[in-house]
Every structure is written in C-alpha cells, then in structure tokens.
C-alpha positions as CSV (number, residue, x, y, z in Angstrom):
1,M,102.4,44.2,45.4
2,R,101.9,46.4,42.3
3,Y,105.6,47.2,42.1
4,S,106.4,43.4,42.3
5,L,104.1,42.7,39.3
6,I,105.7,45.5,37.4
7,S,109.2,44.2,38.1
8,I,108.2,40.6,37.1
9,S,106.7,41.9,33.8
10,L,109.8,44.0,33.1
11,A,112.1,40.9,33.7
12,L,109.9,38.7,31.4
13,F,110.0,41.4,28.7
14,I,113.9,41.6,28.9
15,L,114.2,37.8,28.9
16,S,111.9,37.5,25.8
17,S,113.9,40.2,24.0
18,E,117.2,38.4,24.8
19,N,115.7,35.1,23.5
20,R,114.6,36.8,20.3
21,G,118.1,38.2,19.8
22,Y,119.6,34.8,20.6
23,S,117.5,33.1,17.9
24,Q,118.9,35.5,15.4
25,E,122.6,34.6,16.1
26,V,122.7,31.7,13.6
27,Q,119.9,30.5,11.3
28,A,120.1,27.3,9.3
29,D,117.9,26.2,6.4
30,L,118.1,23.1,4.2
31,F,116.6,23.0,0.6
32,L,116.4,20.2,-2.0
33,T,115.1,20.9,-5.5
34,P,113.1,19.6,-7.3
35,E,110.7,18.1,-4.8
36,T,109.7,15.3,-7.3
37,S,112.2,13.5,-9.5
38,K,113.0,10.1,-11.0
39,V,115.7,7.7,-10.0
40,G,119.2,9.0,-11.0
41,D,118.1,12.6,-11.7
42,L,120.5,15.4,-10.7
43,L,119.2,17.2,-7.6
44,Q,120.4,20.5,-6.0
45,L,120.9,20.5,-2.2
46,K,121.5,23.8,-0.5
47,L,122.4,24.5,3.2
48,E,121.9,28.2,3.9
49,L,123.4,29.7,7.0
50,K,122.7,33.2,8.3
51,F,124.8,34.5,11.1
52,A,125.8,37.7,12.8
53,D,129.3,39.1,12.8
54,G,131.7,37.3,15.1
55,Y,130.0,33.9,15.0
56,Q,131.7,30.8,13.8
57,F,130.1,27.4,13.1
58,Q,130.7,23.8,12.3
59,I,128.5,21.9,9.9
60,P,128.0,18.1,9.7
61,D,129.6,16.1,6.8
62,L,126.6,15.7,4.5
63,K,128.4,13.1,2.5
64,V,128.2,10.8,5.5
65,A,125.0,12.2,7.1
66,L,122.9,11.7,4.0
67,L,123.9,8.2,3.0
68,P,122.8,6.3,0.9
69,M,122.4,9.5,-1.2
70,E,125.4,10.4,-3.3
71,V,126.5,14.0,-2.4
72,G,129.2,15.8,-4.3
73,D,131.7,18.4,-3.1
74,P,130.2,21.8,-1.9
75,R,130.4,25.1,-3.7
76,I,130.4,27.8,-1.0
77,T,129.3,31.4,-1.6
78,R,129.0,34.3,0.9
79,E,127.1,37.6,0.8
80,R,126.0,40.4,3.2
81,I,122.3,40.6,3.8
82,E,120.0,42.9,5.6
83,G,120.3,43.4,9.4
84,G,124.1,43.3,9.3
85,M,124.2,39.5,8.9
86,T,126.1,37.3,6.6
87,A,124.6,34.5,4.4
88,E,126.8,31.5,3.5
89,I,125.3,29.0,1.1
90,H,126.7,25.5,0.7
91,S,125.5,24.0,-2.7
92,F,125.8,20.3,-3.4
93,E,124.9,18.2,-6.4
94,T,123.3,14.9,-5.3
95,F,121.7,11.8,-6.7
96,V,119.1,9.4,-5.3
97,F,118.8,5.8,-6.4
98,D,115.9,4.7,-4.1
99,T,112.3,5.2,-4.9
100,G,109.4,6.5,-2.9
101,R,109.3,9.2,-0.3
102,I,112.9,10.0,0.8
103,V,113.2,11.9,4.0
104,I,116.3,14.0,4.8
105,P,116.6,14.3,8.5
106,S,117.2,17.6,10.4
107,Q,120.8,18.5,10.6
108,K,122.5,20.0,13.7
109,I,124.7,23.1,13.3
110,V,127.1,23.9,16.2
111,Y,128.1,27.5,16.5
112,W,129.9,29.8,19.0
113,H,131.1,33.4,19.3
114,E,134.8,34.0,18.5
115,L,135.2,35.7,21.9
116,D,134.2,32.6,23.8
117,A,134.8,29.4,21.9
118,T,133.9,27.3,24.9
119,D,130.2,28.5,25.0
120,R,128.9,26.3,22.1
121,K,125.3,26.3,21.0
122,N,123.4,24.5,18.3
123,T,120.5,25.0,15.9
124,Q,118.6,22.6,13.7
125,T,117.5,22.6,10.1
126,D,114.0,21.6,9.2
127,T,113.3,18.0,7.9
128,V,113.2,17.9,4.1
129,W,111.6,15.2,1.9
130,I,111.4,14.4,-1.8
131,Y,109.4,11.9,-3.8
132,V,111.4,9.8,-6.2
133,Q,109.6,8.0,-9.0
134,S,110.7,4.7,-10.6
135,L,111.8,4.5,-14.2
136,L,109.8,1.3,-14.8
137,T,106.3,1.4,-16.0
138,A,103.3,-0.2,-14.3
139,D,103.4,-3.2,-16.6
140,A,107.1,-3.9,-16.2
141,S,106.6,-6.7,-13.7
142,D,107.2,-9.4,-16.3
143,I,110.9,-8.3,-16.9
144,R,113.1,-11.3,-16.5
145,D,116.8,-11.4,-15.6
146,I,119.3,-11.8,-18.5
147,K,120.7,-15.3,-18.8
148,E,124.3,-15.9,-18.2
149,P,126.4,-16.0,-21.4
150,I,127.2,-19.5,-22.8
151,E,130.9,-20.0,-23.6
152,I,131.4,-21.6,-27.0
153,P,134.8,-23.5,-27.1
154,Q,137.0,-22.5,-30.0
155,P,139.8,-24.9,-30.9
156,F,143.2,-23.1,-31.4
157,D,144.6,-24.2,-34.7
158,R,147.3,-21.5,-35.4
159,W,150.2,-22.9,-33.5
160,W,152.4,-22.2,-36.5
161,L,151.9,-18.5,-36.0
162,V,153.0,-18.7,-32.3
163,I,156.1,-20.7,-33.3
164,L,156.9,-18.1,-36.1
165,L,156.7,-15.2,-33.7
166,L,158.9,-16.9,-31.1
167,A,161.5,-17.6,-33.8
168,L,161.5,-14.0,-34.9
169,L,161.9,-12.8,-31.4
170,T,164.8,-15.2,-30.8
171,V,166.6,-14.0,-33.9
172,A,166.0,-10.4,-32.9
173,L,167.5,-11.0,-29.4
174,I,170.6,-12.7,-30.9
175,V,171.2,-9.8,-33.3
176,Y,170.8,-7.3,-30.5
177,Y,173.2,-9.2,-28.3
178,F,176.0,-9.3,-30.8
179,W,175.4,-5.6,-31.8
180,R,175.7,-4.5,-28.2
181,K,178.8,-6.6,-27.6
182,R,180.5,-5.4,-30.8
183,S,179.8,-1.8,-29.8
184,D,181.4,-2.4,-26.4
185,K,178.2,-1.5,-24.7
186,P,176.5,-3.3,-21.8
187,I,173.9,-5.9,-22.8
188,V,171.3,-4.4,-20.6
189,P,171.4,-0.6,-20.7
190,F,171.2,1.0,-17.3
191,K,168.6,3.6,-16.6
192,K,170.1,6.8,-15.6
193,K,169.2,7.7,-12.1
194,K,167.2,10.8,-11.6
195,D,168.7,13.6,-9.6
196,I,167.0,13.9,-6.2
197,R,165.9,17.5,-5.8
198,P,166.7,19.1,-2.4
199,A,163.7,19.6,-0.1
200,H,164.0,23.4,0.0
201,E,163.9,23.6,-3.8
202,I,160.6,21.6,-3.9
203,A,159.1,23.7,-1.1
204,L,160.1,27.1,-2.5
205,E,158.8,26.2,-5.9
206,S,155.5,25.0,-4.5
207,L,155.1,28.1,-2.4
208,R,155.8,30.3,-5.5
209,I,153.1,28.4,-7.4
210,L,150.6,28.7,-4.5
211,K,151.2,32.4,-4.3
212,E,150.6,32.9,-8.1
213,K,147.3,31.1,-7.9
214,R,145.8,33.9,-5.8
215,L,143.4,31.6,-4.1
216,I,142.5,34.1,-1.3
217,E,141.5,36.8,-3.8
218,N,139.3,34.2,-5.5
219,N,137.5,33.3,-2.2
220,Q,139.2,29.9,-2.0
221,V,140.6,30.4,1.5
222,D,140.2,26.7,2.5
223,R,142.2,25.5,-0.5
224,Y,144.9,28.1,0.2
225,Y,145.5,27.0,3.8
226,T,145.2,23.3,3.0
227,A,147.9,23.7,0.3
228,L,150.2,25.8,2.6
229,S,149.9,23.3,5.4
230,K,150.8,20.4,3.0
231,I,153.8,22.2,1.6
232,L,155.2,22.9,5.1
233,R,154.6,19.3,6.2
234,E,156.3,17.9,3.1
235,Y,159.3,20.1,3.7
236,I,159.6,19.0,7.4
237,E,159.3,15.4,6.3
238,N,161.9,15.7,3.5
239,R,164.3,18.0,5.4
240,Y,164.2,16.5,8.9
241,F,162.8,13.0,8.2
242,L,159.8,13.4,10.4
243,K,156.5,11.8,9.2
244,A,154.7,15.1,9.3
245,L,152.2,14.2,6.6
246,E,150.9,11.4,8.8
247,M,150.7,13.4,12.0
248,T,148.2,15.8,13.6
249,T,149.4,19.3,14.4
250,T,150.0,18.4,18.0
251,E,152.0,15.3,17.0
252,V,154.1,17.4,14.6
253,L,155.0,19.9,17.3
254,D,155.8,17.1,19.8
255,A,158.1,15.5,17.2
256,I,159.9,18.8,16.5
257,E,160.3,19.3,20.3
258,R,161.8,15.8,20.7
259,A,164.2,16.4,17.8
260,G,165.5,19.6,19.4
261,L,164.2,21.8,16.5
262,Y,161.5,23.8,18.3
263,E,163.7,26.8,18.9
264,K,164.6,27.0,15.2
265,I,161.2,26.3,13.5
266,G,158.6,25.5,16.2
267,D,156.9,28.9,16.4
268,G,156.5,29.3,12.7
269,V,155.3,25.7,12.2
270,K,152.8,26.1,15.0
271,E,151.3,29.3,13.6
272,V,150.9,27.9,10.1
273,L,149.4,24.6,11.1
274,S,147.1,26.0,13.8
275,E,145.7,28.7,11.4
276,S,145.2,26.0,8.8
277,D,143.3,23.8,11.3
278,L,141.0,26.7,12.2
279,V,140.2,27.3,8.5
280,K,139.6,23.5,7.8
281,F,137.7,22.4,10.9
282,A,136.1,25.6,12.3
283,R,135.4,27.4,9.0
284,F,137.4,30.4,10.2
285,I,138.3,32.9,7.5
286,P,141.4,35.0,8.4
287,N,142.3,38.3,6.8
288,K,144.2,38.3,3.5
289,S,147.1,40.0,5.2
290,V,147.5,37.0,7.6
291,G,147.7,34.6,4.6
292,D,150.3,36.8,2.8
293,R,152.4,37.0,6.0
294,L,152.3,33.3,6.7
295,I,153.5,32.3,3.2
296,S,156.2,34.9,3.4
297,D,157.3,33.6,6.8
298,T,157.3,30.0,5.5
299,V,159.5,31.1,2.6
300,T,161.9,32.7,5.1
301,M,161.9,29.6,7.3
302,V,162.7,27.3,4.4
303,D,165.4,29.5,3.1
304,K,167.1,29.7,6.6
305,T,166.9,26.0,7.2
306,K,167.9,24.7,3.8
307,I,170.9,22.4,3.3
308,V,173.6,23.8,1.1
309,P,176.8,22.0,0.0
310,V,180.0,23.5,1.5
311,V,183.5,22.5,0.3
312,N,185.7,21.3,3.1
313,K,188.8,23.5,3.8
314,S,191.1,20.5,3.3
315,G,189.8,20.1,-0.3
316,Q,188.3,16.7,0.5
317,K,184.7,15.6,0.1
318,P,182.1,18.3,0.2
319,I,179.9,18.5,3.3
320,S,176.4,19.8,3.7
321,V,175.2,22.2,6.4
322,S,172.1,24.2,7.0
323,E,172.3,27.8,5.9
324,G,173.2,30.0,8.8
325,E,175.1,27.3,10.7
326,E,178.8,27.5,11.1
327,E,181.0,24.8,9.5
328,T,182.8,22.6,12.1
C-alpha cells in the first residue's frame, strides 16, 4: 500500500511538472495604453508573444476582431529573452470613437511545434478595458443641429461671355483644321502606341529591385516573400496567360499541370509559393540563405522560359520561341 501511494505521488509530480512546462511553450499578453483617454485620441495596442524555440503560431486579425475600433498596420519586433525564449511584439496604433468603458475581449492564439503541425494548441490573452471620455462638457446638452443651407437663386446675366468664348473656340478650331491640312498632317494626331515590354524583362527587373531592397536583412521577411510571390505570379500570368494573381497556390499548380508546364516550371513555382504561404499565414521565418536561393532560382527559371525572337531560316517573318527550345 505504501509503494502504491509513492507511485501515485511520483506520477502526480511528473504530470504537474509537464503541465508547468506546457504552460511555458507560448505566452500571450495584450496591452492598451493609456487606460483613460478622450474620443479620437491615439492609443497604443501591443500583443506580446513569448514562445520557446521551434514553436509557430497564428494570431487573429485584430483589424476585424476589434471592430468598431480602428486598428492600423502592425509593427513587429523580435528579441531573445531569458530562459531561451523569444519575445515577439506586435504594436498597433488605434483610435476609439465610442465613449464609456470599452472592453477588449480575450484573443485566442493558436500555436504548434514545427515537428508536428497537426498537434495544435491555443492560449488566451487577458481581457483589457479602457475608459473613453467624451469631448463635450456637462452643460453641452443644449447644442442644436446646424440648419440646412438655404440656396439663394442667382440670375445668370452674362450670356454674352459664353457666346464670345464659343466664337473664339470655333475660330481656333477652323485655324487648326486648315493648318493641319496645309501641312499635310492628319487632322487628329494619332497617339503613338507604347511598346509592350516582354514578360521576362518586367520580371527580371522586379527581381533585381527586390534583391537590392535587402528586406530580409532589415527584418522585413513577410514583405520580401509577398513581393517574390507576386513577381512570380505576374510572370506566369503574362508569359503563359494563366490568371495566377487571382488563384491560390493549389489552383496555380493545378493550372500549370493542365497546361502541360509542370515538368518545366512546376517544382520551382511550388517551392516559392508554398514558402511564401508559410511566411504569410503561419508567421514562419525561413533562413536568409533560403530567401537568397529562391530569388536566384526564380531568376534562372524566368531566364530559361523567356520568349526570344528568332529569325526564320527562309528570311520571312521572325518567330518567337522560348529560350532553350529548338526551332521547328
């Protein structure tokens, strides 16, 4: 009996230790300052996440979750803290236009370990509240609405000016007509058509500009992968006439498969778009070497699939083929 009690006590101790470790996987705190303000004042909203290495998370869209508050775009910072954990702070500027005690409900944070994305857990922030004061004073109850403006009719008595302007315009058109005719020029000058740039030129230039911005070095990983995904989708749309900008990653890959292009570009497109989706939706942060390799592979893909003009052997009209393909 004594050994049974010892075994039960030991199991309870191990279970409580595991629960204490589990609670430290991801912590979420929500702060709003100042706690008292007036209608229309600028407020600072911060969502602070503390998590151990290897954990990823998904946060709610506070722009939607906190309506009718107006929440701006987040400014995200990261730093290492004690205990081998990482602190990620999402800072928002927000405005409140209601008065009284405003309650910000608890927000659910979903998280998982990168080794098992199917085992998803969640944690909650505390409820936050703020007191918003009105700009009106206590004796402002007698304020009345502004009356609608009264339109005062004004008789128009300057018809002679309108007639004079029309006459001058008619004379100018007649002079212009005879001048163009005498110069043997078309009456209506045609606007020169702009040359349409090839899809690969646009893509390669955009990739060069993206690389020069050094977004990864400036801790703007999400902007980097969003831009890289857009450049690749625009190239696929302009080069192969697939509506890639309006499709999800799965739909783009299906369209490439149906068009018989998967063997040529499928693997490269899948890697770029999948990696971009992880960064955008799962807050995943790849290594810098991965970003450099993906942009280099995208440049190679565009360069290999670009359309270049080739003169027909018979000397007739030039034809266009993809680089690397044999002329038929």
